[in-house]
C-alpha positions as CSV (number, residue, x, y, z in Angstrom):
1,M,36.2,-19.6,12.8
2,W,38.7,-16.7,13.2
3,V,41.6,-17.2,15.5
4,K,43.8,-14.4,16.8
5,K,47.4,-15.2,16.2
6,N,49.9,-14.3,18.9
7,Y,53.1,-13.7,16.8
8,R,56.5,-13.4,18.5
9,W,59.2,-11.4,16.9
10,I,62.9,-12.0,17.3
11,W,64.7,-8.6,17.3
12,I,68.4,-9.1,16.7
13,A,71.4,-6.7,16.7
14,V,74.5,-7.7,14.7
15,N,77.8,-5.9,14.1
16,R,77.9,-6.3,10.3
17,Y,81.6,-5.3,10.0
18,E,82.8,-8.0,12.4
19,K,79.9,-10.3,11.6
20,K,79.2,-10.7,15.3
21,F,75.9,-11.3,17.0
22,I,75.4,-8.6,19.7
23,N,72.1,-9.2,21.4
24,F,68.5,-10.2,20.8
25,I,65.1,-9.9,22.4
26,V,61.8,-11.8,21.7
27,G,58.5,-9.9,21.9
28,D,56.0,-8.3,19.6
29,G,56.8,-6.1,16.6
30,S,56.1,-2.8,18.4
31,A,58.5,0.1,19.1
32,Q,58.4,-0.7,22.8
33,T,60.1,-4.1,22.2
34,G,62.7,-2.4,19.9
35,Q,63.3,0.2,22.6
36,K,64.1,-2.5,25.1
37,L,66.7,-4.0,22.8
38,W,68.1,-0.5,22.0
39,N,68.5,0.2,25.7
40,E,70.6,-3.0,26.1
41,I,72.9,-2.3,23.1
42,E,73.1,1.5,22.7
43,D,76.4,1.7,24.7
44,Q,78.0,-0.8,22.3
45,I,77.2,1.2,19.2
46,D,80.0,3.3,17.7
47,G,78.8,4.1,14.2
48,K,75.9,4.0,11.9
49,I,72.9,1.7,12.4
50,A,71.6,0.1,9.3
51,T,68.0,-1.2,9.3
52,D,65.3,-2.0,6.8
53,Y,62.3,0.2,6.4
54,W,60.2,-1.1,9.3
55,Q,58.6,2.0,10.9
56,P,59.2,1.3,14.6
57,Y,63.0,1.8,14.2
58,E,62.4,5.5,13.7
59,H,61.0,5.8,17.2
60,F,64.2,4.8,19.1
61,I,67.2,5.0,16.8
62,P,68.7,8.5,16.6
63,E,68.1,10.0,13.2
64,K,71.7,11.1,12.7
65,D,73.0,7.5,13.1
66,H,70.2,5.7,11.3
67,V,70.6,4.4,7.7
68,Q,67.5,2.7,6.2
69,S,68.5,0.4,3.3
70,K,67.9,-3.2,2.4
71,A,71.4,-3.3,0.8
72,E,73.0,-2.7,4.2
73,T,71.1,-5.5,6.1
74,Y,72.6,-8.6,4.5
75,T,74.4,-9.8,7.6
76,V,71.3,-9.6,9.8
77,E,69.3,-11.3,7.1
78,G,71.7,-14.2,7.2
79,Y,71.0,-14.6,10.9
80,N,67.3,-14.4,10.3
81,S,67.7,-17.3,7.8
82,I,69.4,-19.4,10.5
83,F,66.7,-18.6,13.0
84,R,64.0,-19.6,10.6
85,H,65.7,-22.9,10.0
86,F,66.1,-23.8,13.6
87,L,62.6,-22.5,14.7
88,A,60.6,-23.9,11.7
89,R,59.0,-26.7,13.7
90,M,57.3,-24.1,16.0
91,R,55.1,-23.1,13.1
92,R,53.6,-26.5,12.5
93,K,49.8,-26.6,12.9
94,T,50.0,-30.0,14.5
95,T,52.4,-29.0,17.3
96,R,50.8,-29.3,20.7
97,V,52.4,-27.6,23.7
98,S,51.6,-28.6,27.2
99,L,53.9,-26.0,28.8
100,P,52.9,-22.4,29.6
101,R,53.9,-20.1,26.8
102,D,56.7,-18.3,28.7
103,R,58.3,-21.6,29.8
104,F,58.0,-23.0,26.3
105,W,59.7,-20.0,24.8
106,N,62.4,-20.0,27.5
107,I,63.2,-23.7,26.9
108,H,62.9,-24.0,23.1
109,V,63.8,-20.6,21.8
110,Q,66.7,-19.9,24.2
111,N,68.1,-23.3,23.5
112,R,68.0,-22.8,19.8
113,L,69.4,-19.3,19.9
114,G,72.0,-20.4,22.4
115,V,73.5,-22.7,19.8
116,I,74.3,-19.5,17.8
117,V,74.8,-16.9,20.4
118,K,76.6,-18.9,23.2
119,S,76.2,-16.1,25.7
120,G,73.7,-15.0,28.3
121,V,72.5,-11.9,26.5
122,S,69.0,-13.1,25.6
123,K,65.8,-11.6,26.8
124,I,62.5,-13.3,26.4
125,L,59.5,-11.1,26.9
């Protein structure tokens, strides 16, 4: 039996020079979700934006400020590793959730990310 998976993506913005976490948003992997994060952080950006080669970035990051390179994304990859560590239990096939999906994400994901972020900048879609 085929089951459609409802993946959630954690989009994060990090100042790699100061190694500071700027903001994050949880949603799907589409350009619309990335655009929502961009709208939240674009006034805080004062330089080049380094990303990997994921295509949706090209839809909302200005081309003149956009640098695509895996070599420039090591800081954000470090945060991704921390998130995977704290959120690993959510991938278990035996996990049963009796809460509605939005409430589950708000309780579990925000609490896990709050340990790292310690601010009210989170957006759960």
